[in-house]
C-alpha positions in Angstrom: 90.2 -16.8 56.5 91.8 -17.2 60.0 94.6 -15.7 62.1 97.4 -17.8 63.2 99.1 -17.1 66.2 102.4 -18.9 67.2 103.7 -18.2 70.8 107.5 -17.3 71.0 107.6 -17.2 74.9 105.1 -18.7 77.7 101.8 -17.1 77.5 99.1 -17.0 80.3 95.6 -15.9 78.7 94.0 -15.7 82.1 90.3 -16.1 83.3 90.5 -14.3 86.3 90.7 -16.9 89.1 93.1 -19.9 90.6 92.8 -23.2 91.5 93.3 -23.9 95.5 96.7 -25.2 96.4 97.8 -25.3 93.0 97.8 -21.9 91.1 97.0 -18.5 91.8 96.4 -17.7 88.2 94.4 -20.1 86.0 94.8 -20.1 82.1 91.6 -20.0 80.0 90.6 -23.3 78.7 87.6 -25.5 77.8 86.1 -28.6 79.1 88.3 -30.9 77.3 91.5 -29.2 78.8 92.4 -27.1 75.6 93.9 -23.6 76.3 92.5 -20.7 74.5 92.3 -16.9 73.7 89.0 -15.3 73.4 87.9 -13.8 70.3 86.8 -10.6 71.8 90.1 -10.2 73.6 92.3 -10.7 70.7 90.0 -8.3 68.5 90.5 -5.9 71.3 94.5 -6.2 70.8 94.2 -5.6 67.2 92.3 -2.6 67.5 94.5 -1.1 70.1 97.3 -2.1 67.1 95.3 -0.6 64.6 94.9 2.8 66.4 98.8 3.1 67.0 99.3 2.6 63.4 96.8 5.0 62.1 98.2 7.5 64.9 101.6 7.1 63.5 100.1 7.4 59.7 98.5 10.6 60.5 101.5 12.0 62.0 103.3 11.4 58.3 100.1 12.8 56.7 99.2 9.6 55.2 95.2 10.2 54.8 92.4 7.5 54.8 93.3 5.1 57.1 91.0 6.4 59.8 88.1 5.1 57.6 89.6 1.8 56.9 90.2 1.5 60.5 86.3 2.3 61.5 85.1 0.0 58.8 87.0 -2.7 60.2 87.0 -2.3 63.9 84.2 0.2 64.3 83.8 3.6 66.2 84.2 3.2 69.9 80.9 4.1 72.0 78.6 3.8 69.1 75.9 1.4 68.4 75.8 -1.8 66.6 75.7 -0.4 63.0 79.1 1.2 63.9 80.6 -1.9 65.3 82.9 -2.6 62.2 82.8 -5.5 59.8 85.4 -7.7 61.4 84.6 -10.9 63.4 87.2 -12.8 65.4 86.5 -16.1 66.8 88.4 -17.6 70.0 92.0 -18.7 68.8 92.4 -22.4 69.3 94.7 -25.2 68.8 94.0 -26.7 65.2 90.8 -28.1 64.9 92.1 -31.5 63.8 94.0 -31.9 67.1 91.0 -30.9 69.0 88.6 -33.3 67.1 91.2 -36.4 68.0 91.5 -35.5 71.3 87.8 -35.0 72.1 86.7 -38.2 70.3 89.0 -40.1 72.3 87.8 -38.2 75.7 84.2 -39.2 74.8 85.1 -42.9 73.8 87.6 -43.8 76.5 87.6 -41.2 79.2 91.0 -42.6 80.3 94.2 -41.0 79.2 93.2 -37.8 77.5 91.3 -36.3 80.6 90.7 -32.7 80.7 93.7 -32.3 83.5 96.3 -34.4 81.1 95.4 -32.5 78.2 95.8 -29.3 80.1 98.8 -30.6 81.9 100.4 -31.7 78.3 100.0 -27.9 76.7 101.1 -25.6 79.8 103.5 -25.1 82.8 103.2 -23.6 86.2 105.5 -20.4 86.9 106.2 -18.9 89.9 107.0 -15.5 90.6 107.5 -13.1 94.0 107.3 -9.5 94.5 110.8 -7.7 95.6 111.0 -5.5 98.4 113.4 -2.4 98.7 116.1 -4.5 99.9 116.4 -6.6 97.1 114.6 -9.8 99.1 111.3 -11.2 98.5 108.1 -9.5 99.6 106.2 -11.5 102.2 103.4 -13.5 101.3 104.0 -12.3 97.5 104.8 -15.7 95.8 102.4 -16.5 93.3 101.8 -19.6 91.0 100.6 -18.8 87.4 99.9 -21.5 84.8 101.3 -20.4 81.2 100.6 -21.9 77.8 104.2 -23.3 76.5 106.2 -21.6 74.0 106.0 -22.7 70.0 102.3 -23.8 70.4 100.0 -22.6 67.5 96.5 -21.2 67.7 94.1 -20.4 65.1 91.3 -17.7 65.3 88.5 -17.9 62.9 88.1 -14.7 60.8 84.8 -13.5 59.3 83.2 -9.8 58.3 79.6 -8.7 59.2 78.5 -7.9 55.7 77.9 -10.1 52.8 80.8 -8.9 50.7 84.4 -9.8 50.2 86.7 -7.3 52.2 88.6 -4.7 50.0 92.5 -5.1 49.6 93.1 -2.0 51.3 91.4 -3.5 54.3 93.0 -6.7 54.2 96.5 -4.9 53.6 95.6 -2.6 56.7 94.4 -6.0 58.7 97.9 -7.6 58.1 99.9 -4.4 59.5 98.0 -4.9 62.7 98.8 -8.3 62.8 102.4 -7.6 62.4 102.2 -4.8 65.1 100.8 -7.4 67.3 103.7 -9.2 69.3 102.4 -9.6 73.0 98.9 -11.1 74.5 97.8 -12.1 77.8 98.7 -11.5 81.5 101.9 -9.7 82.1 102.2 -8.8 78.6 103.7 -5.5 79.2 106.4 -7.3 81.1 107.5 -9.5 78.4 105.3 -12.5 78.8 103.0 -13.5 75.8 105.5 -12.8 73.1 104.0 -14.3 69.8 103.8 -14.0 65.8 100.6 -13.4 64.2 99.8 -14.2 60.4 96.9 -13.9 58.1 96.1 -17.1 56.5 93.5 -18.3 53.8 93.1 -21.7 52.3 95.9 -23.0 54.9 98.2 -20.6 53.1 100.0 -17.9 55.2 99.2 -14.4 53.0 100.8 -12.1 55.6 103.8 -11.0 53.1 101.3 -10.4 50.3 98.9 -8.3 52.0 101.5 -6.5 53.7 103.1 -5.5 50.4 100.1 -4.1 49.2 100.1 -2.1 52.5 103.7 -1.0 51.4 103.0 -0.1 48.1 100.1 2.2 49.2 102.7 3.9 51.5 104.8 4.5 48.7 
């Protein structure tokens, strides 16, 4: 199984540094130039969505979902045994695309350089702070690299124990995916708008599992 993320707006999955003379905020990318979103970051975002959903359900006196949440995401602050069964890998471009470009880089080392790959998938956005008079704040101009809209990323999904997840667990996980709407730097300001789906055998199964969630709510 895997999570499919499709960007609906530009996004910055920042790595906390910049490139002198080019950008103040660089995007996370690998040695081939492919941008990606770290799995632990994605899991944290989904855990936040899960908490919001459970809180809302408890207000409606829907019981039992807190247990499902802890089974999947664990109990914060506890040890390894309470980490939850859900494992999420880094969200990357589809494997077939990465394989072809990596092969070309290793063989020719010409057109598909790390820099060219990164530039083809990203753009640079500039922003500045505004002072109380409505003008630009002095020395506040920043350049940030963004991943372009409509790009699709896949994150592998697995479970820690050697058993299949229950229908109820998958239903709840699907609800957290549908609740996830933004990721990356500036997500609280509207950047990083995305659509998340659950996939199995290269088929999107979001609707099927969410219908199960809706049935359990009835």
